[in-house]
N, C-alpha and C positions, 0 to 999 in steps of 0.2 A: 313860404316856399313849399310847393307841392312835393309829392314823393318822387315823381319822375325827375323834377329839377334838382332835387337833393342828390339823387343817385348819379345823374348824368353830367353834373357840372364838372368843370376842369379840376385836375388833381390839386390837392392842397400840399404845398411844399413847406416843411417845418424843420427847423434845426433846434435841438434841445441844447440847453446850457447846463453845465455842472455848477449849480449855485446852491449854497446852503440856505435852506428855507428856515427861518427862525420859528421856534414854537410860539404859539399865542399865549404868552405869559404876562399876566397883569400883576404889577407890584401891589403889595398890601399897603393900604394907607395907615390909618390909626389901628391900634390893636383892638380887636373886638372884645366884647364882654364875654365872661365865662359861660353865660347862658346861651350865647349865639351858637347855633349848630354849624358844624362843618358838613357840607353837602358834597358827596363823592359819587359821581356817575361813573361806575367802574365797568366800562365796556370792554369787550374782547379785543378791540382794535385801538381805542383811545380811552384815556381816563381824564375826566374833568372834575376838578375839585375847587371849592371856594367856600368862604364864610358868608352867611346870609346877614350882612350888616343892615341892608335896606332892600326893599323890593325894587326891581328894575323900573325905571321911569317909562321905558318903552321896550318893545320886543328886541331891540338891538343892544340894550344894556345888559351886561353880565358882570357884576363886580367881583374882583378878587378871584379870578378863575385861572387855574393852571392846567394846561392841556399837555398830556403825555401821549406820544405815539409809540406803541410798543415795538414797532419795527426799528426805531432809533433811540430807544430809551437808554441803551448802553452808552451813548455819547454824553448823556446828561448826569449819569450816576457818579458817585464818589469813588476814588481809587480803592478804598478798602472794600467796597462792594465787589469790585472786579477781582481783587485778590482772593476774596472768599468764593466767588463763583465766576470764573473767567468768562465762560460762555453763557452769559445771562440771556434768557429768552423770556417770552411771554409767560405769565403765570397761568394762563388759561389753557385748558384742553377742551376744544370746541368752545362753548360759551360758558363753561363752568370753571371756577378757580380751583386748581388742583395743586399747583406748586406754590406753597405758602412761603418758602424761603425767598423766592423771587418776589412774591407779593409783599413781603416785609421790606425789601429793598425799594420797591416802588412807593410804598407808603412813607418810608423814610424821606425819600426825595419830595414827595407831595407835601408832607408836613413842614419840611424845611422851606419850601417855596412859599408856604402860607405863613411863615414866621413863627412856627411852633416847635422848631427843632431844639432850641436852647432850654426848653423846659423839661423837667424830669418826667412829666406825664402830660398827656393831652387832656386838658380840663374841659373840653367842649363836647357836647353831644354829637354823635355821628349819625347822619342819614346817608345810607349807602344803597345803591341799586344792586340787584342780584338777578339771576336767570329765572325764567319762567319754570315753575316746578323744580326749584333748586334742590339738589339732594341734601339731606340732613348732614351728611359727612362734610360737605363744603361749608355749609352755614355754621356748623359747630366749630370747625377749625377757624373760621373767620371771627366767631365770638371769642375764642381762646386767644387769637392774635391781638385783637383790639383790647380786650379786657386785661389780659395778663401782661402783654408787652407794653402797651401804650397807656394803660390805666384810664381808659375813657369812662365817663360816668354812665352814659346811656347810649344805646344803639337802636336804630330802627331800620328795617330793610323794606324795600319796595321794588316793583318791577318798572324798569325804565320806560317801556312803551306806554304803560298806564299813566306814569307821570307826564309823559309827552301829550297824551290825550287830554289829561286834565288841564294842562296849561293852555292848549289850543281851544279847549271848550270855554275857557275863561275870556277868550278874545272875541269881541262882538262880530268882527267881520268873518270869522270862520263858521259861525252859525251851527255849532255842534251841540248835540244834546249831551250833557254831562252824565246822564243816567242810563243811556242806551246807545249801543253802537257796536261796530266791529273794528278791531284794531288789526291792521296788516303791517307787521313789523318785519323788516328784512335787514339783518345786520351783517357783520363780517363773516360769521361762521354758520349761523342758522337763520331760519325765518319762522315766524309764529303768526297764527291767526287766532286772536283772542276775542270771544264775545263778551259784551258788557250788558248787564241787565240789572235794573234797580240800583244803579250806581256802583256795582261791584263786579269784578271780573270773575267769570266762571272758568277757572283754569282746567277743571276736569273735562270741559267741553271744547277746549282749544286743540289746535293741530300744530304739530312741530314738523318743519320741513328741514331736511339735513343738507341744505345748501344755502350759500350766501355770497358775500363779496369775495371771499377767499377763493372759492371755486371758480368764479368768473375770472379772477386774476390768473389763476393757474391755467385755465383754458386759453386765455389770451397769450400767455407766455409760451405755451406749447405750440400755438398756431403760428407765432412769428419768430420763435427762436431758431428754427431751421434756416431762416434767411440770413442769420448773422454767423460769421465764422466762429469756430469753437473758442479761439483765443480771445475773442471780443465779446463773448456772451455775458461778461460781467456788466456790460452796459445796460442789460435788461434786468436790473434789480427790481424788487417788488414795488418800491415807491415810484420808479419811472413807469413801470407797467400800469400802476394805478393812475398816474398822470395821463398816460395815453388813453386809458379806458375812459376817464372822466372827460377828456377833451373831445374825443372823436366817436365814441360809441353812444348809441341811442337805441331806444326800444322802437321797433317797427310796428306800425299799426296793422299793416298787411304784410306779414313776413314772407309768404311764399312768392307773391308778385314782386316784392322789392328784392328778394334774393335772386330771382331770375334777371332782374335789371342789373344787379351788381355783377353777376356771372357773365353777362353779355358785354361788359366793358372791355375795351382793348387796352386801357391803361388803368393803373390802380387809382383808387379814390384819394388816398393819402400817401404821401411819400415823406418819410421821417429820416432825418440825418441825425444819428446818435453820436454824442461825444464819447471818445474812448481814449484812455491813456496809452499811447503807442510808444512810450519812451523805451520799452524793451525791444521794439522792432526797429527803431531808428538807429542807423549805424553810428557807433561811438567814434569819437575823434581818434585818429591814429596817434599812437604813442611815439615819442622820440626814440632814437636808437639806444640812448642811455637808459631811459625808463623801461624799454623793452628788455634790455639786458638784465636790469635789476629784477624785473618780474620773472624772467626766465630763470635767473639764478635762485630766486626764492622758491619757485616751483620745483626746480631740480633738487634743491636742498630738502624740501619737504618730501619729494618722491624718494630720495635716497634714505631719508629717515624712516619712512614707512617700509621700504624694502628691508632695511636693517632690522626693524622690529619684527617683520614677518619671518625673516631668515632666522632670527633668534628663537622665535616660537617653533619654527620647524626643526631647528637643531635640538631644542629641548625635547620635543616629541620623539625625534628619531633616537636620541640618546636613551630615552625611556624604553623604546622598542628594543634597542640593542641590549639593554640591561635585562629586559624580560626574556629575550631570546637566549642570552647567556645562561640565565638561571634554568631555563627549560632544558638547554643542552647539557648542563651539569647534572640535572636530575636524571636525564635519560642515560648519560654515561655512568652515573652511579648505579643505576639499575643493571646496565649491561655488564659492568665489572663486579656486580654482586656485592658492592659496598653497602647497599641497603636491601632489605628484603622486599618481596612483592607487596606485603601488607603495608610496610612503611611507604612504598611508592604510591599505593592506592590512597593512603591517608593524606599524602602530600598533595596529590592532584585533586582529591575531594575537597580539601581545605582551600584550594585555589579556585573553586567554583565549577569544576568540571564534573560531568556525570559519570564518565567511565574513561578507560584508557583510549578508546577510539575517539572520543570527543577531544581528549587532550592532544593526541597525535594530529588530528585534523587542524586544531588551532595552531599547533607547533609548525606544521607544514605551511599553512597560510602566512604565518608571521615570518617564517624564514624566506618565503618568496618575496614578501614585501620589503624586508631588509635588504635582500640581495638586489632587488630592483633599485632601491635607493642608493646602494653602494655603486651600482653600475652607472646610475645617473650622475653621481658625484665624481666618477672616475676612480673610485677606490675598490672596484670589484676585484675579487680574487681570481676571476676568470679572464682578466685582461692580460695582454702580452702573448707569449708563445702558447700558453695553455688555451687561450681563446682561439688562436689560429688553428691549433690542433683540433679543438672542438668543432670549429667551422668546417675543417676539412672532413671530419668524420660525419658531419651532418649531410654533406653532399658527396659521399664516397662512391655512389653508383652512377653519377652523371656521365663519366668518361668510360664506363664499362660497356662494351657492345652488348646488344640485346641477346645475341646467340649464347653468350656466356652466363646468362641469368635465367633463373626459373620464373614461373608466372608471378609469384609473390614479390620477387625482387624487381620485376618489370613494373609492377604497380608502385612500388616504393620509388623507383627511378622516375616515373612520371610525376609523382608528388614532389620529389626533390627538385625536379626541373622547374615545376611551377613555383615552388617556394624560392628558388634561387632567382628566377626571373622577377618575382615580386620584390625581393630584397634589392636586386640591382636597379629596378625601376625607382625604388624609394631613394637609393643613393644618388641616382642620376637626377631625380627631381630636386633633392636638396642642393646638389651642385648647381643646377640651372637656376634655382631660386636665389642662391648666393650670388651667382653671376648677374642675375637680373637686378638684385638690390645694388650691387656695385655699379652696374651700368646706369641705373636710375640716379644714384648719388653723383656719378660723374656728369650725367646730363643736367642735373639740377645745378651743380656747381658751374657748369659752362653757361647755363641759362642766367644765373645770377651775375656771372662775370659780364655777360653781354648786356644785361640790364643796367648794371652799374656803369658800364662804359658809355652807353647811349640810351637812357631810359625812354625818351620820346620815340626814337627810331625803333627800339625793340618793341614797344607797345604798338606802334603803327604796323610793324611787320606781323605781329600776332593777330591784329585785327584784320589785316589783309588776308592772311591764311584762313581765318574764321569765315570771312565773307566768301572766299573762293569755295570752301567746302559747303557752306550753306547754299550757294548758288548751284553747285553740282547736285546736291540733294533735291533742290527744287526742280531743276531741269530733268532729273531722272523721274520724278513724280509726274511731270507733264508728259514725258515720253511714254510712260506706261499708260497714262490716260489717253494719249493719242492713238496708241496701238491697241485699240479695243477689239479688233477682229483677230481671228486665229492666224490669218496669213501675216498680219502685221506683227504679231508676237513672234512668229517663226522667223521673220526677217531680222530680228534683233541679233546683233553680233554675238552677244554672250550666249544666247540660246543656240545659235548655230555651232559655236565651239563645244558646248555641252553635248549636243547631239552627235557631233563628230567623235567626241571622246567615247561616248557610250557605244557608238557603232564599232569603233576599233576594238573595244573590249569584247564585243560579241562575235568577232571573226574567229573561224576555226571551230573545232569540236571541243567539248568540255573535257574529254578524256586526254587529249593531247595538249591541253592548255597548261602553260607553266606560270600562269598568273599567281602571284603570292609566294613564289619561291624566293624572291628578293623582297626585303622589307620596303624598299623604295617603291614597289608596285602599289602599295596602299596610299601613296601620296596622290593618286589619281582622284580620290574622293575629295580631297581638299580643292583640287582644280575644278571638279564638277560642282561643288557647293559654293564656289566663290566666283564672282564676276572678274573678268580680266582687267588689267590696268589700262588706263587711257593712253593714247598715243603720245601725249606730252609728258608722260611719266609722272602725272600728278597724283599717283597713289591709286589704291584699289577703288573700284567702283562699288564695292559692297556697302549697302546702306548701314549695316551694323558697324562696320569699321569707320565709316564717316561719322556716325553718331558718337562713337567712342572718341574720335578725334575732336569733334565739337565739344564734348564734355571736357576733354583735356585742355583745349584752348580757352574755354570759358573759365575753368578753374585757375589757369594762369592769370587771366585778366582780373578775376575777383581777388586774387592774392596780391598782385603787383599794381593793379590800377583799379581800386574799388570804385563803384558807381558813384558819380557826383552829378551835380547840375540838375537837369530837368527831372530825371527818374527819381532822384532822392527827394526832390520837392513834392513830386506826386505821391511818393510813399509817405512822406511826412504829413501831407494834407489828407490822407485817406481817412474816411470815417464810414462805418457800416451804415447801410441804408436799409430801411424796413418799409415794405409796401403793405398797406392795409386796405383791404377792399371789402369783402363780405364779412370780415370779422367785426365791422362796425355794428352790424345787427345780429350776428351769430352769438356774440358773447352775452349781451343782455337777454337774448331769447332763452337762455338757460333758466331764467326765473320762471318762464311760462312753459318751457319744454325741457325739464331736467334730464330727459333721456338722451339729449345731445351729448352729455358728458358721462353717460352710463349710470345715472342715478334712477333707480326704479321707484319713482314717486310722482305724484301729480304736481301740476304747476300751481302757482299762487292763486290764479283765478278759480281753478277747480277746488282748491282747498277752501277758499272763501265760500263757495257755493255749498261745499260739504258741511261747513259750520252752520250756514243758514238753514240747510235742510234738516238739521237736528231739531229744529223747532217745528212742532206739529201745528202751530197756529199761524195762519196767514197774516194776522194783524201784527204779531211779533216780528215776523220776517220783514214786513213793510217798514216798520220803525227802524229796524237795524239797517235796511238797505239805504235809508236816507242819511245814515251816519257811518259810512265806510271811511275809515281814517288810515292813511299811510304814513309811516315814519321809519326811520333808520337810514343809514347812509346809502344803502344799495337802492333805495327808492328814488334817489336823486337823478336817475337817468331821464333825459329828455324823452317825453312820450310815454313814461311809465303809467301815469295816472289815466291818460286817454286809452291806453291799451287795456288796462284793468277794467275801465268803464265799458269799453266795447265788448270785451270777453264776457263780463257779467251780464250785459244787456242782451247778448245773444242767448243766454241760458235762463233768463228771467221772463215771466209773462210780460206781454206788451204793456199792460196797464200799471206795472210796477214803477214806483217812483225811486229811481236810483240816483245817488249822489256820492261821489268820491271826493274827499277832502284831503289835500296834501298838507303836511306839517309846515308851519311857518319857517322853522329852522330845524330840519330833520336831525341835525347833529347835536344841537345844544338845548332843544326844548325839554329833553328829559331832565337836565339839570335845573332848568327854570321851574318845571313842575314840582320837582322835589323841594326846591328852595321856598316855594310859596305854600307848601303843605305844612299845616300845624300838626306836628307829631307829638305834642306834649302828652297826649293820652295813650300813645301807642309805643312808647319807648320800652325797651327791655333794660332794666337797670342792672348794675353790677350785683346788687343784693339778690335780685330775682334770678340772675344767672347762677350765683352760688347756691341758691336754695333749690331751684327747679332743674338745673342742669343745662347742658348745651343744646338740648333738643327743644327748649322752650321757645315759643314764637307768639308774639302779640299780633293777632289778625286785624287787618283793616282793609279798606276798599281798594287800596293800591298794591296789595301784597299777595303773597301765596297763602295757601291754607295749610294748616298743620293737621294732616290726616294720619292717624295711627293705624297700623295694619290690624290690630286686634279689635279696633272700634269701627272698622270699615263695614258698612252694611252689605248684606248679600244682595245679589241681583234680584232675587224674588221680592225683597222688601222695598225696592226703589219704586216709587209710583211713576207711571208713565208721564204724567204732567204735573209740574210743580208751579203753582200760581205765584209763589213769592220769589221765583228765580227763573232761570232760563229753562224752558220746557226741554226735557231730555228725551231720549229715544225710549221705545218700548222695552220691556224686560227681555223679549226675544232678541232684539237687536243687541242689547247689552251682552247677552250670553254669547252671541257670535263674536 
């Protein structure tokens, strides 16, 4: 299928199912001999482990292998591991093991699956993969974990992508040179370009790119999460995003042209229906009256208990405040009656934590106000009764006095008292109106429930008829406003004519002789101006805000007394979030070749491969490496990845260059197979060597890292520009840069 046909074909409709996919776990047959090594491909996304009892008969055979996905490893571990670390996560930071507590839990599970958990120690040699240029800190802790915790006899480390290259080089149909080539490895966290010359990898000439499958998944999630409601975004967990990416994303050979084709589509390329647990949104069955009474009684009892506890705490705190105020008052009275001297008074307030007498009096005044306010709130205030009435009369003693009998200062006080009295009266009136409103609402609700209990069907039918009438009135008002689009049409509206007449009547006469405002009822005119008149049938106000409030009230009654059933409930129950995927199909994998899409300031994979090749100053070396470009790692499994890498490199190489890009037979498992077929008997680090040489000791081999000590590292001036026994390096000037 061509590019245009791929982009322009009809949308793909897919529904995901929530199914538990079992791990690829192979049961161990007979117990292997003690000399049989345990091979562990310790990847940052998946771990594969097995014992090398026999070599695979074909590329599809992989005996005794246990696969662990770090995203779901918590479902497979033992309960004691969860009690020790409830929120178990991957032991990796980027592609390097850093959390060795979690690594120990993963190894416990691995050895248990391989039938080695019942032994006091693991008596098999260990072959384990590690990161390219693995830090000594991580390797030394792994040594300590395996030697001290599991008592393994020997350990050998290697690089997974080199093991994968070695295994594919042993297959005749791959036609790879085992001694020279370029490995393009793209894993979950990072990507590496490693040159191979004379049968060994030159890690010092390799390139590390800080992006991998994780960054692609994150980009895909961010691009489609906005299409899913917030309460349903749990459906886009990492494994489902990975499944979407593996199914529908592919590497575009011509990204720009294909992107324009996707953007010109009128419908999405893929339409996904995601399964979501909507049990929280489906309406629960209605309880019986007895069950509802029991639930209400329990809730009321719990509420009363909490109220009693809160009141008890408040009473204790108030009693403490009263005791403190009493002691302060006694201290002040003792000073005033000269029962204690000033020095004793100052000593007492200083021992109480006060700086001076002013600080003490300020705290005393504030505490007295707080206690008095609490007493007044509780109805125990000393100012209640006749004394309170007398104080109130003194507070407003100038209101009834004529202005002619007052001086300028008293007139100001009179205006302030009038404002304060008006505010107090307004608060009292508001409280009374609120109390009357609550009583009226309670009576209306009681009457409504009585009418509903008498005739439920008729009551609900009447409420629905009222709701339909109000909704039709709002719809007709909207159509009337739309029809009266001209200025003359709007002026002909009855409500506007009444408002205009009202405003004209207000403007008659001169302002000096106007008595508007003398009566409080004059201000009601603004309510009439701001509100549309009632209709002729007496159907209520034509104000849209009042109609909207009536709609909300009627809908709340229906939701309470007649919850939605039937078709609407079925539609709600059958709802599933839908995700549309269009240009994301090629945008997500394009990050491997253009990482600037997600904000990473690095070159793409094809440019990195060319940079590694350019470090060789000999054209013959480059030609041999170009004929053996090998891709491995789970991120290279995208459809079209090999062709895109080939086309990108071909455009940057001379026309006469012989370029060949080889894809791994099984990008996920070939690393384990390569490590299993490796004879590591001469490259193990034994327990005795570990105890003698320390955790920094490393036995070098063609598939592993190099142990370069900082004090032994050569200077840039001492490095020759060309090394005939290895990969030709750059000139000293380039090294200094």
